[in-house]
N, C-alpha and C positions, 0 to 999 in steps of 0.2 A: 504494500500500500504506500502511496506517495504522499499521504497527508500526515501531519504530525499528531492530530487528535481525531478521535472517533466517538460517536455516541454508542454506548455499550448496553446491550441487553443480555442478562444472564440466562442460563438454561431453563429457569422457571418462568421466563417471560417478564421478569421484573427489570425496570429501568435502573441501571447502575449509575448512569450519567456520562458526562464527557470525560474521557480518559485518554492518555497517550497510547499509541499503538503498542509500545513495548510493554506497558502495564497490562493491556488487554491480552496480549500473547502470553504473558506470564500467568495471568489468571486462568487462561484456557489450558495451559500446560499443567498447572497444579491439579486441575480437575480431570486431566487426561481427555480433554475434548478439543474441538477445533474452533477457530475463530472464522466465522463466515460473514462476508459482506452481503447484507440484505438489500440495502438501498444506497447504491454508490452515488446517485445524483443529489442526495440530500446534503445540506451544509450543517454540521459535519456529517460525513457518511455514517450510516447506521450499520453496526455489526452485532452479531449474536454469537454467544458461546453455545455450541451444540455439537452433537455427534454427526459429522458430515455424511457418513454412509447412511445413517438413518434419515437425515435430511433429504438426500437424493432419493431414497426409497419412497418416502412420503410424497415427494414431488412427482415421481413417476406414477405412483398410485393415483394421484389427483388427475394427472393427464389422461390416464387410461379411463378413468371414470367419466371425464368430459367427452372423450372420443366415443365411448359406449352410449352416452346420452345423445350425442349428435347422430349416431347411426341408427338409433332406436326407431325413428320414424321414417318409414318408406312410403312412397306413393304407389298405391295399387289402382289399376284402371279397369273399369268394367264398361264394356261397350254394348249398346242397345241399338236397335233400329226403331223407327217410329211405329213399326208393326209388331213389336215384341209381344208374344203371347203371355197370358197371366202366369202360367206355370213357370216359364222362363224368367219372368220378372221376379217371382217369388224365390226362385233358385238363386238368382244373382243377388237379390237383397239379403238372402241368408249368408252368402259368401261375403258380402260387404260387411254384415254384422260381425262375422268372424274376424275380418281384417281390422275393423275398428276396435274390437275387444283386445286384439293383439297390440294395439297402439299405433297402427298404421293409418295414414290418410287414404281416403278413397276418392278417386276421380271417376265420376259417372259421365259417359259420353253417349250422345245419341247421334248416330251417323246418318247422313242424308246422301243419297246417290241420285244423280240425274234430276228429274222433276220432283222428287220427293221433298225437296226443299220448300215446296209450296205448303207442306203440312207441318210447318214449324210449331203451330199451336198444339198439335198432338204430341210432339216431342217435349214441349214445355210441360204439358200435363203429366207425361210419363215421369219426368224428372221431379216435378212437385210431389207426385205420389211416392217416388223413391225417397225424397227428403222426409216426408211424413212417416214413412215406414221405419226410418232410422232415427227419428228425432229424439227418441228416448235415451240414446247413447252417444249422439253426435251433435255437432254444431256446423253451420254452413261457413266455410272459410271464404269461398268466393261464390257469389250468387250465380244463377243461371245466366250464361252469356253465349252468344253465337260467335264462333271463330271459324270463318270460312264456311265449310259445309258440316260443321259439328256444333252441337249444343253441349256445353260443359257445365258441371257443377263440382265443386270440391268440398268434401266433408272431412272433418277431423274429429278424433275422439274427444269427448267431453267427460273428463274424469268425475266431475261433480254429478252429472246425470247418471253415469255408470254406477256410482255408489248408491244413488237414490233407487235405481232399478234393482240393484242387488239386495237392498234392504227390503224392498216391497215383495220380492219373490221368496 
């Protein structure tokens, strides 16, 4: 370290105060621990006395937990046509329910081919029915919108609603 003094925190998390680098290193040596610079940009820099290998282990553990949380939600897509039969609709709604319970987002898409685009209102009704079918465990992330020849809606799991339905059943 190139600074003469640092702000020191001991292994219990208590503030020791501003001390010289030599004194801090001596304190760490006496306790058989390491002196780790926590905040180098502060004036004076903040250092902590701790076990460096344990510090690295905890840091890696936190990073893994963050990565796991980011990867947890995936987007699952279900495709319909404007003429989807009731049985097929129920089957896809059941799959969407499973995806939502696993914590994934669900994108429901109604595809239009050729002149089918003239039946947009039927596709909208289908998606509204889909939303109503799953409203007990989900919330609408993006409303029904037309993108080219597709009508889309995105649903995400709503943990508060899931807890409520779990209590009711």
